[in-house]
C-alpha positions as CSV (number, residue, x, y, z in Angstrom):
1,M,-9.9,-12.0,-104.5
2,I,-11.8,-13.2,-101.5
3,R,-10.2,-14.0,-98.1
4,L,-11.2,-17.0,-96.5
5,T,-9.3,-17.2,-93.4
6,P,-11.9,-14.6,-91.3
7,L,-14.8,-17.0,-92.4
8,I,-12.9,-19.9,-91.4
9,D,-12.2,-18.3,-87.9
10,V,-16.0,-17.5,-87.7
11,I,-17.1,-20.9,-88.5
12,F,-14.8,-22.5,-85.9
13,I,-15.9,-20.0,-83.1
14,L,-19.3,-21.0,-83.8
15,L,-18.7,-24.7,-83.9
16,I,-16.8,-24.3,-80.3
17,F,-19.8,-22.1,-78.9
18,F,-22.4,-24.7,-79.9
19,M,-20.5,-27.6,-78.6
20,L,-19.7,-25.9,-75.3
21,A,-23.4,-24.6,-75.2
22,S,-24.9,-28.1,-75.7
23,T,-23.1,-29.5,-72.7
24,L,-24.3,-26.9,-70.6
25,E,-27.8,-28.2,-70.5
26,T,-29.3,-29.4,-67.2
27,R,-29.9,-33.1,-66.9
28,E,-33.3,-34.2,-65.0
29,R,-33.8,-37.4,-63.4
30,L,-36.2,-39.5,-65.7
31,P,-38.9,-41.4,-63.8
32,V,-38.4,-45.3,-64.6
33,A,-41.6,-47.5,-64.3
34,L,-41.0,-51.1,-64.3
35,A,-43.2,-53.5,-65.9
36,A,-45.6,-55.5,-63.3
37,D,-45.7,-59.3,-63.1
38,A,-48.7,-61.0,-64.1
39,D,-48.9,-62.8,-60.8
40,G,-46.7,-63.0,-57.5
41,T,-46.0,-66.8,-57.5
42,D,-42.6,-68.1,-58.8
43,S,-43.1,-70.6,-61.5
44,D,-39.4,-71.7,-61.2
45,P,-38.4,-73.3,-57.9
46,S,-34.6,-72.5,-58.8
47,T,-35.2,-68.9,-58.4
48,E,-34.6,-66.8,-55.1
49,R,-36.5,-63.3,-55.0
50,V,-34.8,-60.4,-53.4
51,Q,-37.0,-57.3,-52.9
52,L,-34.8,-54.4,-52.8
53,E,-36.1,-51.4,-50.7
54,S,-34.1,-48.1,-50.4
55,S,-32.6,-48.9,-47.1
56,A,-32.3,-52.7,-47.1
57,A,-33.1,-56.0,-49.2
58,V,-35.4,-58.7,-48.2
59,V,-34.9,-62.0,-48.7
60,G,-37.6,-64.1,-47.4
61,S,-38.4,-62.4,-44.3
62,Q,-34.9,-61.3,-43.5
63,R,-34.1,-57.5,-44.2
64,L,-30.3,-57.4,-45.1
65,S,-27.8,-54.8,-46.1
66,T,-26.3,-55.0,-49.3
67,D,-22.9,-56.3,-47.9
68,R,-24.7,-59.2,-45.8
69,L,-26.9,-59.8,-48.8
70,V,-24.2,-61.3,-50.9
71,T,-23.2,-63.6,-48.0
72,V,-26.6,-64.8,-47.0
73,L,-27.4,-65.4,-50.7
74,N,-24.2,-67.5,-51.3
75,Q,-24.9,-69.6,-48.0
76,R,-28.5,-70.3,-49.4
77,L,-27.7,-70.9,-53.1
78,S,-24.2,-73.1,-52.0
79,A,-26.5,-76.5,-52.5
80,A,-27.9,-75.5,-55.6
81,D,-26.6,-76.1,-59.0
82,E,-28.0,-73.4,-61.1
83,T,-30.2,-70.5,-59.2
84,T,-31.3,-67.3,-60.7
85,I,-31.8,-64.6,-58.4
86,R,-34.6,-62.2,-59.1
87,L,-34.0,-58.6,-58.2
88,Q,-37.3,-56.7,-57.8
89,P,-37.0,-53.0,-56.8
90,Q,-39.7,-51.7,-54.8
91,P,-41.5,-48.5,-55.7
92,G,-39.3,-45.4,-54.6
93,V,-36.0,-47.1,-54.9
94,S,-33.5,-45.0,-57.0
95,L,-32.4,-46.4,-60.2
96,Q,-28.7,-46.0,-59.0
97,R,-29.5,-47.9,-55.9
98,T,-30.9,-50.8,-58.1
99,L,-27.7,-50.6,-60.5
100,N,-25.4,-50.8,-57.5
101,V,-27.0,-53.7,-55.9
102,L,-27.1,-55.5,-59.4
103,A,-23.5,-55.0,-60.0
104,T,-22.5,-56.2,-56.7
105,L,-24.5,-59.4,-57.1
106,R,-23.0,-60.0,-60.5
107,A,-19.4,-59.3,-59.4
108,S,-20.0,-62.1,-56.8
109,G,-20.5,-64.7,-59.4
110,L,-24.4,-64.7,-59.1
111,T,-26.9,-65.1,-61.9
112,V,-29.4,-62.2,-61.5
113,S,-32.4,-60.9,-63.4
114,L,-34.3,-57.9,-63.0
115,T,-37.9,-58.2,-62.5
116,G,-40.9,-55.4,-61.9
117,I,-43.3,-55.4,-58.8
118,D,-46.1,-57.6,-58.4
119,A,-49.3,-56.4,-60.1
120,S,-51.1,-57.4,-56.8
121,Q,-49.4,-54.9,-54.6
């Protein structure tokens, strides 16, 4: 008679080994390239462009911190009924910073879309 208990034990040990070994792989940063816009002009006047840099956000000619950005955008958009904010991360801005600013703007009730860099730049 064949005993299956040692075989099952070995299979479970191998299963646990491969499950643990698969989570120990190193994760690398993946470069993310955003698509470029066809031109730098806004076709819709109800959009507000926010250029996101690594240390600040630029609205028009103002350089703002993330906290101040929400306040300024709410002031600018208080008169408009439906305005979309086009968040435009510049080259070199980390994906995590972009997602943090995007989440902050959406949490404040603003409608935000993500756009690429201008092809002319």
